[in-house]
N, C-alpha and C positions, 0 to 999 in steps of 0.2 A: 129661186131654188125649187119652188114647187113645180115650175115648168120642167126643170132639169130632172126632178124626181119622176114626174109623169112620163117623160120621154124615155128615161132609162128603164123604168119598169116595163114600158112597152117593148123596148128592144130585147130585154132579157126574157120576158114572157114569150115573145115571138120565137126566140131561139129555143126555149124549152119545149114549145109545142111542135115546132117543125124540125128541129135538130138538123138544120141545113149547113151550118158552118163548123161548129166545134168537133163533131164526130169525124167529119171528112178531114179536117186539119190534123187531128190526132192520128187518124189512120194513115194519112200521108206521111207524117213524121216517122212513125214506127216502121212503116213499110220501107221508107228510104234508108233507115238505119239497118234494116235487114239486108237490103241490097248492098250497102257499103260493107256490111259484115262479110258477105261472100264475095263481092266484087273486088275488094282490095286484096284478097288472098293472103291475109295476115290475121293472126289471132286477135290482135288489139292494136290500138293507136294511142298516141299521146301528143302533148305539146301543140305546136301550131297546126298540125294536120287535124288533130282532134277538135281544136277550136274552130277551124275552118269548116269542117264537115258539119259540126253541130249548128253553127250560126247560119250557114247557108240553108240547111234543112229547115230550120225554124222560119227563116225568111220566106222561102217558097211555100211553106205551109200557110204562113200568114197571107199570102196572095189569094188563097182560096177564100179567106174571110173578107178580104178587100172586095173581091168580085161579087159577093153577096150582100155587102153592107147596105147599099141603097136600093137594091132591086125591088124589095117589097114596096117602098115608098114610091118608086117610079111606076110600077105596074098597077098599084091599087089607089093611086091618087093621093098618096100621103104628102107629096111636095105641095100640091095645090092647096090642100087643107091647111098645111102649116103656114103657107104664105098668107093666107087669109086670116090667120089667128093674130090677135093683137099682142104678140110676144116678140122678144128679141130673137132673131133667127140664129144668133150665135149659139144658143142653147142646144140647137140640133147638132151642131158640130161637136160640142162638148159631150153630149150624150152618145154620139156615134163613137167618138174616140175612147170614152170610158168603156163602152160595150166591147169594142175590139180589144182593148187592153185586157179586159176580163177574160175574153175568149183565149187570148194568148197565154194568160196565166194558167187557165184550166188545161190547155194543151200541154204546157210545159210540165205540169204535174204528172202527166203520163210520159212525156217525151224524155225528161231528164233521167228517170230510172231506167227506161228502155235503152237510152244511149249508154249509161253506165254499165248495163248488163251485157250489151251486144258488142260494144266497141272500146270503151275506155279501159286502159290498163290499170291505172291506180284507182283506188276506191274514191268515189266522189263525196262521200260523207264528211271527211275532215274539212273540205273546203266548201261545203254546201252553202253556208251563210254568205260567203263572198260571191259565189255563183249566183245566188238569188239577187243580190244587190245589182250585179251587172245586168242580169236578165230584166229586172224591173226597169232600169234606165233604158235598155234597148227596146223593150216593149212599148214604153211611153213614146219614144221617138217614132217607132213604126206606126203606132196608133194615130199619132198626130198627122203624119204625112198621109197615111192611108185614108183617114177621114176627110181630108181636104181633096185629095186626088180622086177619091171615089165619087164625090159630088160632081166632078167634071166628067169622069168617064161614063157614068151611068146614063148620060144624055146622048151618048154616041151609039152608033149601030154596033160597032166592034168593041163594046165595053169590056169584055173579058180579055181583050188584047191591049187596048189603049191604057187601061189602068196600070197593069204591071210595067208597060213600056215607059210610062211617065214616072212611076213610083220608084222603080229600081235605081235609076241614077241618083235620085234624091236620097236614097237610103245607103249609098256607099259609105258615107262617114259613120253611120250606125254599124254597118257590117265591119268596117275596119276597127273602130273603137271597141266594139264588144269582142271581136276575135282576139285582138291584142290584149285585152284585159283578161280574157279567159285562158290565154296560152300558158302563162305560168301556173295557173291553177290546175291545168290538165297535164302537167308534167308528172314524172315518176313520183308517186306518193304525195302529190300536191306540194312538192318541195318549194315551188316558187311562191312569191308574194304578190298580192294584187297591187298593181301600180296605180296610184291615185290620179295621175295625170289623165289616164284613159277614162276614169269616172268623171273627171271634170270636163273632158271633151264631150262625153255623152250628155252630161247635164246641161252644158252650154248649148249644144245642138238642140236639145229638147226645148229649152227656154226660148231660143231665137225663133225656131219654127213654130212653136206654140203661139207666141205673140203675133208672128206674121200670119198664121192661119186664122186667128181670131179677127185680125184686122181686115182680111180679104174675103172671109166666108160670106158675110152678109151681102155685099154687092155681087159676089159670084152666084149666090143662090137666086138673087133677083134676076140676073141675066139668063 
């Protein structure tokens, strides 16, 4: 746990000093909502359209964080130093996943109010606790997949392209599950109820890919 704490502090301090990921992700989200606000040529949206717009926007904002997740380690020799350290390499994956999860939470603190203000017809406040639960599960799934795929993509020349190309197909279940879970919450007045089955699907996906990523990350990093 001391190794995890040290790695996580390094990730968060690096982001606080450089501000390379979170500001860009947040600005991309808000800008995209502004584009949809004017591009759809309608005062507001709700239901499945609102859920789709929100989830896809957050997904592509997260890709900006994926592309920067391992860049400092690759360019400044962090990988070589970590491989020589007498510690379990899996802790690097866990630290990266937690860091990206944290970035997404911070971005959504900005993005959710902006979405509610610019696009959503019903007020988001009555269903905010349910929305938070869905987003936390979706964030976890994204962070797990991105932390694994980012370690592969960073060693390629076209890392900014390879990472999203590999990551997006694996995230389709997260997109479908979170959009379907948010759809009734984004209906008129939040009249719909959160369907538990979509939460279970998201949780199961997070669990399966979390265990798979932990199993393959160490040999992947060695190669």
